[in-house]
MARSE-798744 format. One record per residue: x, y, z of N, C-alpha, C, O in turn; residue number from 1; residue in three letters. Coordinates in steps of 0.05 Angstrom, whole numbers, m for minus. Layout:
N
- X,Y,Z,X,Y,Z,X,Y,Z,X,Y,Z,NUM,ala
...
// end
This chain:
373
- m234,122,978,m224,133,951,m211,154,952,m213,167,972,1,met
- m195,162,931,m178,181,930,m191,206,911,m213,201,902,2,asn
- m182,229,904,m189,252,891,m193,240,863,m215,241,851,3,ala
- m172,229,852,m168,218,828,m201,199,819,m215,205,800,4,lys
- m206,179,834,m228,162,834,m253,179,835,m271,172,820,5,glu
- m257,201,852,m281,214,862,m284,230,830,m305,230,817,6,trp
- m262,239,822,m262,258,795,m274,239,769,m289,248,751,7,leu
- m266,216,772,m273,196,753,m304,193,756,m319,200,737,8,val
- m315,181,781,m340,180,786,m363,201,777,m385,198,768,9,val
- m348,224,785,m364,255,778,m365,257,744,m383,270,733,10,asn
- m348,246,731,m349,248,700,m363,225,690,m370,225,666,11,ala
- m369,206,703,m385,180,689,m408,186,674,m422,202,685,12,leu
- m417,178,653,m436,184,637,m466,174,645,m468,150,650,13,pro
- m488,189,647,m513,181,656,m516,178,687,m531,162,699,14,gly
- m498,196,697,m502,195,729,m516,219,740,m540,225,739,15,met
- m493,236,753,m508,258,758,m507,254,794,m505,232,804,16,gly
- m507,276,807,m505,282,838,m524,264,853,m517,255,875,17,ala
- m551,259,841,m572,248,859,m569,215,850,m572,201,869,18,leu
- m565,205,832,m555,176,823,m532,169,839,m532,147,850,19,arg
- m508,187,843,m486,177,848,m493,173,886,m488,153,900,20,thr
- m505,200,892,m511,196,926,m524,175,935,m523,167,958,21,ala
- m540,165,915,m558,138,922,m540,117,918,m545,100,935,22,arg
- m522,111,906,m506,93,899,m482,95,927,m475,75,940,23,leu
- m475,113,931,m456,117,958,m472,110,980,m460,101,1000,24,val
- m495,112,981,m507,109,1005,m506,75,1010,m506,65,1033,25,ala
- m505,61,989,m501,33,990,m473,22,994,m466,m2,991,26,arg
- m455,42,1002,m427,34,1006,m414,14,991,m401,m2,1004,27,gln
- m415,11,963,m403,m4,954,m365,m6,949,m351,14,947,28,pro
- m355,m30,949,m328,m31,951,m318,m18,922,m330,m21,900,29,gln
- m297,m4,926,m287,1,901,m261,m16,890,m245,m25,906,30,trp
- m259,m20,862,m276,m15,845,m304,m34,835,m323,m26,822,31,pro
- m299,m62,847,m314,m80,842,m343,m80,842,m358,m90,826,32,asp
- m349,m63,869,m376,m59,878,m385,m37,862,m409,m38,858,33,gly
- m372,m18,852,m381,m1,839,m386,m10,806,m403,m2,791,34,trp
- m368,m27,803,m375,m35,771,m402,m55,774,m421,m53,758,35,leu
- m402,m69,792,m432,m86,788,m455,m64,795,m477,m68,785,36,ala
- m452,m46,807,m479,m27,819,m486,m6,792,m509,3,790,37,ala
- m470,1,778,m471,23,758,m489,12,735,m495,m12,734,38,leu
- m496,32,717,m514,25,701,m498,18,680,m477,31,684,39,pro
- m496,3,654,m478,m9,641,m465,9,628,m442,2,621,40,ser
- m475,36,620,m461,58,602,m436,70,626,m414,77,619,41,gln
- m444,69,648,m426,85,661,m399,62,670,m376,67,674,42,ala
- m413,34,673,m398,12,684,m373,11,663,m349,9,669,43,ala
- m385,13,637,m365,8,612,m345,27,617,m322,18,620,44,ser
- m351,58,620,m333,73,618,m316,76,639,m294,87,635,45,ala
- m323,65,663,m307,63,688,m290,36,685,m268,35,697,46,leu
- m298,16,671,m284,m4,667,m255,m3,648,m233,m15,651,47,arg
- m263,15,629,m239,25,609,m222,42,617,m202,45,604,48,leu
- m225,59,645,m215,81,653,m188,56,670,m163,58,668,49,trp
- m202,39,684,m189,25,704,m172,8,688,m152,3,701,50,leu
- m171,m2,667,m153,m19,654,m136,m4,632,m113,m11,629,51,thr
- m146,15,618,m129,30,596,m137,62,603,m156,73,591,52,his
- m124,75,621,m132,95,627,m125,120,606,m138,141,604,53,pro
- m99,112,589,m96,127,566,m109,122,545,m100,135,526,54,glu
- m129,107,540,m150,106,525,m174,122,529,m186,133,510,55,arg
- m181,124,553,m205,138,569,m210,166,568,m193,181,578,56,ser
- m228,175,558,m234,203,559,m232,215,589,m227,238,595,57,pro
- m235,200,602,m241,201,633,m216,205,649,m216,211,673,58,leu
- m192,202,632,m167,209,641,m158,241,638,m141,254,652,59,gln
- m176,251,616,m169,279,613,m180,298,631,m170,320,637,60,glu
- m201,288,641,m213,302,668,m194,305,688,m188,327,698,61,val
- m182,278,695,m166,275,716,m145,289,714,m137,301,734,62,val
- m129,291,689,m109,311,682,m109,337,686,m90,349,696,63,asp
- m133,347,677,m140,377,673,m144,384,703,m142,407,711,64,asp
- m152,361,721,m157,375,750,m131,374,767,m128,390,785,65,ala
- m113,358,761,m93,355,772,m69,383,768,m54,393,784,66,glu
- m75,388,741,m53,408,733,m69,430,738,m54,449,740,67,ala
- m97,440,743,m101,460,755,m94,467,788,m93,490,796,68,trp
- m89,447,803,m92,448,832,m59,454,832,m49,464,853,69,cys
- m42,448,810,m15,447,810,m2,478,804,20,488,810,70,arg
- m24,486,793,m17,514,777,m22,540,788,m20,561,775,71,ser
- m30,537,813,m38,562,827,m37,555,864,m37,533,875,72,gly
- m38,576,873,m36,576,909,m59,572,918,m76,581,904,73,phe
- m68,560,940,m92,553,951,m117,545,932,m140,556,933,74,asn
- m109,524,916,m124,502,901,m132,482,906,m112,467,904,75,arg
- m152,470,912,m157,445,924,m182,430,908,m200,443,897,76,his
- m181,406,911,m209,390,903,m213,375,922,m198,357,928,77,leu
- m242,382,936,m255,364,954,m274,348,944,m287,351,923,78,leu
- m277,326,967,m291,306,958,m295,293,983,m281,300,1001,79,his
- m321,269,987,m324,262,1010,m308,253,1029,m314,254,1053,80,arg
- m281,241,1019,m263,229,1039,m238,251,1039,m215,243,1045,81,asp
- m243,276,1032,m219,292,1040,m227,307,1066,m250,315,1071,82,his
- m203,310,1082,m210,316,1114,m227,344,1117,m240,350,1137,83,pro
- m224,359,1096,m242,388,1100,m269,386,1082,m278,407,1072,84,ala
- m281,366,1078,m306,359,1065,m325,367,1085,m322,360,1108,85,trp
- m353,388,1076,m364,397,1096,m387,374,1107,m403,368,1090,86,pro
- m388,363,1131,m407,340,1132,m433,344,1127,m445,325,1119,87,glu
- m447,369,1130,m468,377,1128,m480,368,1101,m503,360,1098,88,leu
- m459,372,1076,m465,363,1048,m477,335,1048,m493,329,1030,89,leu
- m470,322,1063,m479,292,1063,m503,287,1069,m512,264,1064,90,asn
- m520,306,1081,m544,304,1091,m560,309,1064,m583,300,1064,91,gln
- m552,323,1041,m569,332,1019,m575,305,1001,m559,288,994,92,leu
- m597,308,997,m607,281,972,m585,285,948,m574,264,940,93,pro
- m580,303,939,m558,305,919,m537,325,923,m535,347,912,94,asp
- m516,314,943,m494,335,949,m476,336,925,m476,316,909,95,pro
- m462,356,921,m443,352,896,m422,330,900,m410,329,921,96,pro
- m417,313,882,m392,295,883,m369,307,885,m356,297,903,97,val
- m357,324,872,m327,340,885,m338,370,882,m357,379,871,98,val
- m319,381,896,m324,417,896,m292,424,890,m273,418,905,99,leu
- m290,438,864,m267,453,864,m265,478,884,m285,492,888,100,trp
- m246,484,893,m241,501,918,m218,519,915,m196,508,909,101,ala
- m220,545,918,m196,565,915,m197,587,934,m215,604,932,102,gln
- m178,587,955,m180,602,979,m172,590,1006,m154,573,1007,103,gly
- m184,598,1026,m172,584,1057,m193,567,1062,m216,574,1066,104,asp
- m182,539,1062,m201,521,1071,m208,519,1101,m225,503,1108,105,leu
- m194,537,1118,m206,536,1144,m234,551,1142,m247,549,1163,106,thr
- m244,564,1124,m271,575,1124,m289,553,1125,m313,560,1127,107,ala
- m285,532,1124,m302,504,1126,m307,499,1152,m330,491,1160,108,leu
- m284,503,1171,m287,489,1199,m310,497,1218,m322,481,1232,109,asn
- m313,522,1216,m332,534,1233,m368,531,1231,m377,516,1214,110,gly
- m381,543,1244,m410,544,1237,m416,565,1216,m404,587,1218,111,pro
- m435,559,1196,m446,577,1173,m468,585,1174,m483,569,1183,112,lys
- m477,607,1166,m500,619,1162,m502,629,1134,m484,643,1125,113,leu
- m524,620,1118,m524,632,1090,m538,655,1092,m558,655,1106,114,ala
- m532,675,1081,m547,705,1078,m550,712,1046,m531,714,1030,115,met
- m577,716,1042,m584,718,1011,m603,741,1012,m609,751,1033,116,val
- m613,751,985,m628,767,983,m624,786,951,m607,782,933,117,gly
- m643,804,950,m643,817,929,m624,829,914,m608,842,927,118,thr
- m621,830,891,m596,845,876,m596,870,878,m577,884,870,119,arg
- m622,881,891,m621,914,886,m632,920,909,m653,933,909,120,arg
- m619,912,934,m626,924,957,m633,953,967,m620,970,955,121,pro
- m647,961,984,m655,988,990,m631,998,1009,m617,979,1017,122,thr
- m625,1020,1016,m604,1032,1034,m610,1016,1063,m592,1007,1077,123,ser
- m631,1016,1067,m644,1004,1093,m625,976,1097,m608,969,1113,124,glu
- m640,962,1069,m633,929,1065,m602,926,1068,m592,909,1083,125,gly
- m590,942,1055,m559,942,1047,m547,941,1079,m532,924,1088,126,ser
- m557,965,1094,m548,976,1120,m553,946,1140,m535,936,1153,127,gly
- m572,939,1138,m586,907,1152,m563,885,1151,m551,872,1168,128,asn
- m563,888,1123,m546,863,1116,m517,864,1122,m503,844,1124,129,ala
- m507,889,1123,m482,897,1131,m479,891,1162,m459,877,1167,130,gln
- m493,898,1182,m490,900,1207,m498,868,1211,m479,856,1220,131,ala
- m515,856,1207,m516,825,1216,m488,808,1203,m477,790,1216,132,phe
- m480,816,1179,m456,796,1172,m434,803,1192,m421,786,1203,133,ala
- m429,837,1196,m407,839,1209,m411,826,1241,m391,819,1253,134,arg
- m435,824,1251,m433,817,1279,m433,783,1278,m416,772,1292,135,glu
- m447,772,1266,m445,742,1257,m415,734,1258,m405,718,1274,136,leu
- m400,749,1239,m370,748,1234,m353,745,1263,m337,727,1271,137,ala
- m359,763,1273,m353,773,1302,m352,757,1320,m337,757,1338,138,ser
- m375,735,1315,m380,718,1337,m371,690,1325,m379,669,1336,139,arg
- m356,689,1303,m343,664,1296,m358,651,1274,m350,630,1265,140,gly
- m378,663,1265,m395,652,1242,m387,660,1215,m381,683,1210,141,trp
- m388,637,1195,m378,639,1168,m402,650,1151,m423,637,1151,142,cys
- m399,672,1136,m422,681,1120,m425,662,1091,m404,661,1078,143,ile
- m442,651,1082,m443,636,1058,m461,648,1039,m485,653,1045,144,val
- m450,653,1015,m472,666,995,m465,661,965,m451,642,960,145,ser
- m472,675,947,m466,671,920,m449,686,902,m444,683,878,146,gly
- m442,706,922,m425,729,903,m442,744,884,m432,758,867,147,met
- m465,743,887,m480,758,864,m484,781,870,m476,786,893,148,ala
- m494,801,858,m494,837,858,m519,836,884,m536,818,887,149,leu
- m516,856,898,m535,864,917,m529,846,945,m506,839,951,150,gly
- m548,842,959,m544,827,983,m520,807,985,m503,807,1003,151,val
- m521,792,966,m497,776,967,m470,785,972,m456,779,991,152,asp
- m463,801,950,m437,816,954,m432,836,979,m411,837,992,153,gly
- m454,850,983,m455,864,1011,m446,847,1033,m427,856,1046,154,val
- m458,821,1040,m457,807,1069,m427,799,1062,m410,804,1080,155,val
- m418,787,1041,m390,779,1043,m368,797,1045,m347,792,1058,156,gln
- m375,828,1026,m351,839,1037,m352,851,1066,m332,859,1077,157,arg
- m380,851,1079,m376,864,1109,m362,839,1128,m345,845,1146,158,ala
- m369,813,1124,m352,793,1138,m327,791,1132,m311,785,1150,159,ala
- m320,796,1109,m286,793,1110,m275,819,1121,m253,817,1133,160,leu
- m289,849,1117,m275,875,1127,m276,868,1157,m257,875,1170,161,ala
- m295,855,1171,m294,851,1199,m270,827,1212,m267,820,1235,162,ala
- m256,820,1190,m233,799,1197,m254,773,1202,m254,764,1225,163,gly
- m269,762,1187,m283,743,1189,m285,725,1167,m274,734,1147,164,gly
- m294,704,1164,m299,689,1144,m323,684,1122,m346,681,1130,165,gln
- m317,684,1097,m337,679,1082,m335,661,1056,m312,660,1046,166,ser
- m353,646,1043,m355,624,1027,m373,637,1006,m395,646,1012,167,ile
- m359,639,975,m382,643,959,m379,622,943,m357,615,936,168,ala
- m405,607,935,m411,583,917,m417,600,897,m430,620,898,169,val
- m403,587,873,m407,600,847,m424,577,824,m423,553,824,170,leu
- m439,596,805,m452,577,789,m434,579,766,m444,583,743,171,gly
- m408,577,768,m388,575,740,m362,566,750,m362,556,773,172,cys
- m343,568,740,m317,557,753,m301,572,772,m301,597,770,173,gly
- m287,561,789,m279,581,811,m259,602,800,m254,621,815,174,val
- m250,601,779,m231,618,765,m245,638,743,m232,654,729,175,asp
- m271,635,744,m285,649,728,m298,674,742,m315,670,760,176,val
- m293,698,737,m306,724,755,m332,730,743,m334,741,721,177,ile
- m357,723,758,m383,726,746,m395,732,779,m392,718,799,178,tyr
- m411,763,779,m411,774,757,m386,792,754,m375,799,775,179,pro
- m376,801,731,m350,820,728,m347,844,746,m326,856,750,180,pro
- m372,853,757,m367,876,775,m354,868,801,m345,884,817,181,arg
- m356,838,803,m342,834,833,m316,824,829,m309,807,845,182,his
- m298,832,809,m271,826,805,m263,825,836,m258,805,849,183,arg
- m261,848,844,m247,859,868,m251,837,893,m232,829,907,184,asp
- m278,829,895,m290,812,915,m279,783,911,m275,767,929,185,leu
- m275,780,882,m269,752,874,m240,751,883,m234,732,896,186,his
- m225,766,879,m196,769,887,m190,766,914,m168,756,921,187,glu
- m210,776,935,m214,777,963,m213,747,972,m196,736,985,188,gln
- m237,737,962,m245,709,969,m228,690,968,m227,671,983,189,leu
- m208,694,941,m186,676,928,m167,678,949,m160,656,959,190,ser
- m154,702,961,m127,707,974,m133,715,1004,m117,708,1022,191,ser
- m151,726,1008,m150,738,1043,m157,714,1062,m172,696,1056,192,val
- m146,716,1081,m152,691,1105,m184,696,1110,m194,718,1115,193,ala
- m198,671,1107,m224,669,1113,m239,669,1090,m264,671,1093,194,gly
- m229,668,1066,m244,676,1046,m241,648,1028,m219,636,1026,195,gly
- m266,638,1016,m264,613,997,m284,618,977,m304,631,980,196,leu
- m277,604,955,m298,601,933,m298,573,924,m279,558,921,197,leu
- m324,569,921,m328,535,918,m345,533,887,m361,551,881,198,leu
- m341,517,875,m366,505,851,m359,474,849,m338,461,854,199,ser
- m380,467,839,m387,436,827,m376,435,802,m372,414,791,200,glu
- m371,459,791,m364,459,762,m333,462,757,m320,477,772,201,his
- m319,447,737,m294,452,733,m288,485,723,m303,500,712,202,pro
- m260,490,733,m251,509,723,m254,518,698,m246,501,682,203,pro
- m264,539,687,m259,550,655,m290,546,654,m299,556,634,204,gly
- m310,534,670,m338,534,660,m350,565,660,m345,580,678,205,thr
- m364,571,641,m375,596,640,m402,597,657,m413,576,660,206,val
- m413,621,670,m439,618,681,m460,616,664,m461,629,643,207,ala
- m482,599,672,m506,596,661,m532,598,674,m534,589,697,208,arg
- m550,606,664,m574,609,686,m583,581,697,m599,583,716,209,ser
- m578,558,689,m590,533,699,m575,521,720,m582,501,733,210,ala
- m549,538,720,m528,527,744,m534,538,769,m528,527,791,211,phe
- m551,565,765,m551,577,796,m577,569,813,m577,576,837,212,phe
- m596,556,806,m621,538,828,m595,515,839,m593,511,863,213,pro
- m578,505,822,m565,479,833,m545,491,853,m539,480,874,214,arg
- m535,514,846,m515,529,865,m530,536,893,m520,530,915,215,arg
- m551,546,888,m561,549,914,m565,526,939,m565,529,963,216,asn
- m568,503,924,m570,483,944,m546,478,958,m547,470,981,217,arg
- m525,483,946,m495,482,955,m496,503,982,m493,497,1006,218,ile
- m502,525,971,m500,551,991,m518,546,1013,m511,555,1035,219,val
- m547,530,1012,m561,526,1035,m553,503,1047,m559,503,1071,220,thr
- m542,483,1038,m531,456,1048,m511,460,1064,m506,447,1084,221,gly
- m496,480,1055,m471,489,1072,m476,497,1104,m461,489,1122,222,leu
- m497,510,1107,m508,524,1125,m525,510,1144,m540,493,1136,223,ser
- m523,518,1174,m540,508,1188,m572,529,1188,m592,521,1200,224,leu
- m571,551,1176,m598,566,1170,m593,587,1147,m572,593,1136,225,gly
- m613,596,1144,m611,618,1115,m626,639,1129,m645,635,1144,226,thr
- m615,662,1124,m623,691,1126,m635,704,1105,m616,712,1090,227,leu
- m654,710,1097,m662,728,1070,m667,757,1084,m684,762,1101,228,val
- m652,770,1074,m649,803,1081,m667,821,1073,m678,837,1088,229,val
- m674,819,1038,m692,833,1029,m696,811,1004,m680,793,1000,230,glu
- m721,814,988,m729,796,971,m756,800,961,m776,796,975,231,ala
- m758,809,928,m783,815,925,m801,788,922,m793,766,931,232,ala
- m828,791,906,m848,767,913,m832,744,892,m830,720,898,233,glu
- m823,754,873,m811,732,853,m783,731,856,m772,727,834,234,lys
- m766,732,876,m737,738,876,m726,705,875,m738,684,881,235,ser
- m703,711,866,m690,681,864,m680,675,896,m674,652,901,236,gly
- m679,690,913,m674,683,940,m698,670,951,m693,666,975,237,ser
- m719,663,946,m747,649,953,m741,617,949,m747,597,962,238,leu
- m724,619,924,m715,588,915,m697,582,937,m701,560,949,239,val
- m676,599,947,m658,589,971,m676,579,993,m675,558,1005,240,ser
- m693,601,995,m708,595,1026,m724,563,1024,m726,548,1043,241,ala
- m732,561,1001,m748,531,997,m731,511,999,m738,489,1009,242,arg
- m702,516,991,m686,495,988,m681,489,1019,m678,466,1027,243,leu
- m680,510,1035,m670,511,1063,m687,494,1079,m678,478,1095,244,ala
- m714,496,1073,m735,481,1086,m731,448,1079,m726,430,1094,245,leu
- m734,449,1054,m729,423,1044,m708,407,1056,m711,383,1059,246,glu
- m686,419,1062,m660,410,1073,m661,405,1102,m643,394,1115,247,gln
- m686,416,1112,m688,412,1140,m670,434,1157,m666,431,1181,248,gly
- m660,457,1143,m650,479,1152,m666,497,1167,m690,497,1162,249,arg
- m657,515,1185,m673,537,1198,m678,563,1173,m659,569,1158,250,asp
- m699,575,1173,m705,598,1152,m714,617,1170,m730,614,1188,251,leu
- m697,642,1163,m698,666,1179,m706,690,1158,m700,689,1134,252,phe
- m717,708,1168,m729,733,1146,m725,758,1164,m733,757,1187,253,ala
- m712,786,1152,m721,809,1163,m749,820,1153,m757,817,1130,254,leu
- m762,832,1171,m783,846,1167,m771,870,1152,m748,877,1153,255,pro
- m797,883,1136,m791,910,1118,m817,924,1119,m837,916,1132,256,gly
- m814,941,1107,m834,962,1106,m860,949,1084,m856,940,1061,257,ser
- m880,951,1094,m901,945,1074,m906,954,1046,m916,941,1028,258,leu
- m895,983,1047,m888,994,1023,m867,994,1002,m865,1007,982,259,his
- m848,969,1015,m828,972,1000,m825,944,984,m825,923,997,260,asn
- m824,944,958,m829,924,942,m808,901,946,m814,878,942,261,val
- m782,912,955,m757,893,958,m766,871,986,m754,850,990,262,gln
- m785,882,1002,m787,866,1027,m815,846,1024,m822,831,1042,263,ala
- m825,849,1004,m852,831,1002,m847,803,1003,m860,788,1018,264,arg
- m826,795,987,m816,766,998,m809,763,1022,m820,742,1030,265,gly
- m794,772,1039,m790,771,1067,m818,768,1082,m822,749,1097,266,cys
- m836,787,1077,m865,789,1089,m876,763,1085,m886,751,1103,267,leu
- m874,755,1060,m887,728,1051,m875,702,1065,m888,682,1072,268,gln
- m854,705,1066,m835,682,1081,m849,680,1110,m856,658,1119,269,leu
- m852,705,1127,m862,702,1151,m883,697,1152,m889,682,1171,270,leu
- m903,703,1136,m921,690,1137,m933,660,1135,m954,649,1143,271,arg
- m910,651,1121,m912,620,1113,m896,608,1137,m894,584,1135,272,ser
- m882,620,1161,m870,610,1184,m841,611,1185,m829,598,1203,273,gly
- m830,625,1167,m801,635,1172,m802,650,1198,m822,661,1206,274,ala
- m777,650,1213,m775,663,1239,m768,688,1237,m747,691,1225,275,thr
- m780,711,1244,m772,734,1245,m752,741,1261,m752,735,1285,276,leu
- m735,755,1250,m711,769,1266,m702,795,1263,m698,808,1242,277,val
- m698,803,1295,m695,834,1297,m667,839,1304,m658,862,1303,278,arg
- m650,819,1310,m622,815,1320,m614,785,1315,m627,766,1307,279,his
- m577,789,1326,m570,761,1317,m577,739,1336,m578,714,1332,280,val
- m582,753,1361,m592,734,1379,m615,723,1380,m620,707,1398,281,asp
- m634,729,1359,m655,710,1352,m645,690,1335,m653,667,1337,282,asp
- m626,696,1317,m613,672,1299,m608,646,1314,m616,624,1310,283,ile
- m591,658,1334,m573,636,1354,m587,625,1372,m579,603,1381,284,leu
- m618,637,1384,m628,627,1402,m647,600,1381,m656,581,1394,285,glu
- m650,601,1359,m664,586,1346,m648,561,1334,m657,539,1328,286,glu
- m623,569,1334,m607,546,1329,m589,535,1348,m566,528,1343,287,leu
- m603,535,1374,m584,521,1397,m593,497,1394,m586,485,1415,288,gln
- m607,478,1377,m606,450,1375,m584,435,1353,m583,411,1348,289,his
- m567,457,1341,m545,451,1331,m517,452,1349,m496,443,1342,290,trp
- m523,463,1369,m497,473,1388,m481,449,1393,m456,452,1391,291,ala
- m488,430,1399,m465,406,1409,m453,401,1388,m429,400,1391,292,glu
- m464,398,1361,m445,389,1338,m431,411,1329,m406,410,1328,293,ser
- m446,433,1320,m437,451,1297,m427,477,1313,m409,491,1302,294,phe
- m435,482,1333,m434,514,1339,m412,520,1361,m413,503,1380,295,met
- m395,536,1364,m375,539,1381,m388,553,1406,m409,565,1404,296,pro
- m376,550,1427,m393,566,1453,m389,593,1451,m405,607,1464,297,ala
- m369,606,1436,m372,633,1433,m394,642,1417,m400,666,1415,298,ala
- m404,628,1408,m423,636,1386,m454,634,1391,m472,645,1377,299,ser
- m457,617,1418,m482,602,1431,m492,628,1442,m476,640,1455,300,val
- m513,638,1439,m531,663,1451,m531,652,1483,m538,629,1486,301,ala
- m526,665,1503,m528,667,1528,m556,670,1537,m566,691,1528,302,asn
- m569,658,1550,m597,662,1562,m603,695,1570,m619,712,1561,303,asp
- m587,697,1588,m583,722,1601,m584,745,1584,m599,764,1587,304,glu
- m564,742,1565,m557,760,1545,m587,762,1530,m599,784,1529,305,glu
- m594,745,1521,m626,743,1501,m643,753,1511,m660,765,1498,306,ile
- m645,751,1544,m668,758,1558,m661,793,1561,m680,808,1562,307,ser
- m635,802,1562,m634,829,1567,m637,841,1539,m644,864,1535,308,ala
- m630,823,1519,m639,837,1494,m655,838,1483,m655,853,1464,309,ser
- m682,820,1492,m708,824,1487,m720,848,1508,m736,865,1502,310,val
- m711,845,1527,m718,866,1551,m708,898,1538,m723,917,1543,311,ser
- m687,901,1524,m678,926,1517,m697,935,1493,m705,958,1492,312,asn
- m705,912,1472,m720,921,1448,m749,930,1461,m761,950,1452,313,asp
- m759,914,1481,m788,923,1492,m789,943,1508,m810,953,1518,314,thr
- m764,951,1513,m763,978,1529,m764,1000,1513,m765,1020,1526,315,glu
- m763,1004,1489,m767,1023,1473,m796,1032,1474,m815,1018,1466,316,leu
- m798,1057,1485,m833,1063,1492,m847,1063,1464,m843,1079,1446,317,pro
- m860,1046,1464,m879,1047,1440,m898,1070,1449,m912,1076,1430,318,ala
- m901,1080,1463,m930,1100,1471,m909,1123,1471,m923,1141,1462,319,asp
- m888,1132,1475,m873,1154,1467,m870,1153,1430,m873,1175,1418,320,thr
- m866,1137,1420,m867,1137,1392,m898,1145,1380,m903,1163,1364,321,leu
- m915,1130,1390,m946,1133,1379,m952,1159,1382,m960,1173,1363,322,leu
- m948,1171,1409,m956,1198,1422,m948,1215,1403,m965,1232,1395,323,ser
- m921,1215,1391,m907,1232,1379,m915,1236,1348,m908,1256,1335,324,ala
- m931,1215,1339,m945,1211,1313,m967,1223,1313,m978,1226,1335,325,leu
- m982,1233,1288,m1006,1239,1282,m1013,1235,1253,m997,1224,1238,326,ser
- m1035,1244,1245,m1037,1245,1216,m1020,1259,1198,m1020,1257,1173,327,ala
- m1006,1274,1212,m989,1291,1193,m959,1277,1195,m952,1273,1218,328,thr
- m948,1273,1181,m922,1259,1175,m900,1270,1190,m894,1293,1186,329,pro
- m882,1254,1210,m863,1261,1229,m842,1248,1213,m844,1227,1200,330,thr
- m817,1265,1215,m789,1259,1205,m779,1239,1225,m783,1243,1249,331,pro
- m763,1212,1212,m752,1196,1235,m735,1209,1247,m736,1204,1271,332,ile
- m714,1227,1241,m699,1249,1256,m707,1256,1281,m691,1255,1300,333,asp
- m742,1265,1284,m749,1275,1303,m758,1254,1316,m762,1261,1339,334,val
- m762,1229,1313,m773,1206,1328,m749,1199,1344,m750,1192,1368,335,leu
- m727,1200,1331,m703,1191,1345,m695,1206,1369,m685,1197,1390,336,val
- m700,1228,1365,m695,1253,1385,m715,1246,1412,m710,1244,1435,337,gln
- m735,1245,1401,m757,1236,1422,m757,1216,1435,m766,1216,1458,338,ile
- m748,1196,1425,m739,1167,1437,m717,1162,1452,m713,1143,1467,339,ala
- m702,1180,1446,m673,1177,1451,m656,1150,1444,m638,1139,1458,340,gly
- m667,1144,1419,m651,1111,1413,m635,1121,1386,m633,1144,1379,341,val
- m625,1101,1373,m606,1106,1351,m629,1099,1329,m650,1088,1334,342,thr
- m620,1108,1304,m636,1107,1277,m645,1079,1271,m667,1073,1262,343,val
- m622,1060,1278,m635,1031,1272,m653,1023,1289,m674,1015,1282,344,ser
- m645,1026,1315,m670,1017,1337,m699,1029,1329,m719,1014,1327,345,glu
- m699,1054,1327,m726,1067,1319,m738,1059,1293,m763,1057,1291,346,cys
- m720,1055,1271,m733,1035,1244,m743,1011,1255,m765,1002,1249,347,gln
- m726,998,1274,m735,968,1277,m763,966,1289,m780,950,1282,348,gln
- m766,988,1311,m788,990,1327,m820,997,1306,m842,987,1305,349,arg
- m808,1018,1292,m828,1030,1277,m839,1009,1253,m862,1012,1245,350,leu
- m823,989,1242,m826,970,1223,m846,944,1240,m863,931,1229,351,leu
- m840,943,1265,m860,929,1280,m890,935,1288,m910,922,1291,352,met
- m884,960,1292,m906,970,1291,m926,973,1270,m950,973,1274,353,leu
- m914,977,1245,m928,978,1214,m934,954,1207,m950,952,1189,354,glu
- m922,929,1222,m933,905,1218,m956,892,1234,m964,869,1230,355,leu
- m965,910,1252,m981,907,1274,m1003,929,1268,m1022,931,1283,356,asp
- m1001,948,1241,m1025,961,1234,m1026,986,1250,m1047,999,1248,357,gly
- m1010,995,1262,m1009,1020,1282,m998,1039,1268,m1010,1060,1270,358,lys
- m977,1039,1250,m965,1060,1239,m961,1055,1211,m959,1031,1204,359,val
- m958,1079,1190,m946,1079,1164,m930,1096,1155,m928,1118,1166,360,ala
- m914,1091,1133,m900,1109,1124,m907,1120,1101,m916,1107,1082,361,gln
- m904,1145,1101,m917,1166,1077,m893,1185,1072,m874,1187,1087,362,gln
- m897,1202,1045,m882,1220,1042,m876,1242,1066,m895,1253,1078,363,ala
- m850,1246,1071,m847,1263,1091,m842,1253,1123,m835,1267,1142,364,gly
- m848,1223,1122,m844,1213,1148,m861,1195,1158,m871,1180,1142,365,gly
- m870,1191,1188,m885,1167,1194,m913,1180,1203,m915,1203,1212,366,trp
- m937,1162,1200,m963,1168,1213,m974,1151,1233,m965,1128,1236,367,val
- m993,1159,1247,m1002,1141,1263,m1030,1131,1253,m1047,1146,1243,368,arg
- m1034,1107,1257,m1063,1102,1244,m1078,1087,1264,m1094,1071,1254,369,leu
- m1077,1088,1288,m1092,1080,1314,m1087,1102,1334,m1067,1115,1336,370,thr
- m1107,1104,1348,m1104,1123,1377,m1082,1115,1393,m1074,1091,1391,371,arg
- m1071,1131,1409,m1049,1129,1425,m1060,1106,1450,m1083,1109,1460,372,pro
- m1047,1089,1457,m1055,1069,1479,m1052,1084,1506,m1057,1072,1527,373,trp
// end
């Protein structure tokens, strides 16, 4: 089937993504098999378009889409028979029938990881998001998110700034800038090499709250796994986490301080079985089962590198940190000097110790909750 026919299928009354996917699974011949399998209202609409397109309202949908594709640079209409269609989407129970695309289609070629999180990240959360996005991008991974405020925008900017790839799936038309504060990011994703905007809604469609949960299924559906950076207990990012699990994809979460309300959703996910992530190799190690079909050799974690990374992490002397702590808060800059590590490494180790109940953060620094071992 061609783009015009998929556009018509997408616009048939009473269908939708789930019903269409069930019908596609039966592999009906076009158009007779479709006419026989469709509900009566949809079959009548399709029959009218096939015989008298000039009298069918479906033809306006086709004309509008073709006009949009012709009127600008890097505009595409994707569907199951398009060479750039992401194969992973076909594994969803309700994949989009068509996707309007604006930008660089090569972003769809490589392995993809969804990164999501709160719209109000802490400085630590924002820093972690940037670091992970940059390193994943440098290893050939495309970062997928929703161009929302907060973590979404942070990771997409970081991936593009690192010369990597990023895909934003929107809950509006690809030509609609939402949120308005991300006008520059929208422009980057539309025009910079490696940037791509996707939507299952036609151009000109304004953002609506009901569209965002549906948008999230595409974000996670495009990706081999989903990393939640920071999320409150009732965060929309937890919807993405649930969708990733329902789709059979891997779910990862960064640990955070017990006292950080923006980290409680991640801690909740970790309690429920999400993979705890300390560095990028933790993600790549878990995704090895995708390696043969979806992961380039350059991005696959080397066993020796993973062992070295884990060894380096455990070599950070916990007894040194613990012995430096007491009931009086110690600032982190002092702990960094004592341990001889970077701020980031010290923070990660302190977070692990906090999760173990050994230390806590208070006004003025960190305190020890247990005796030194």
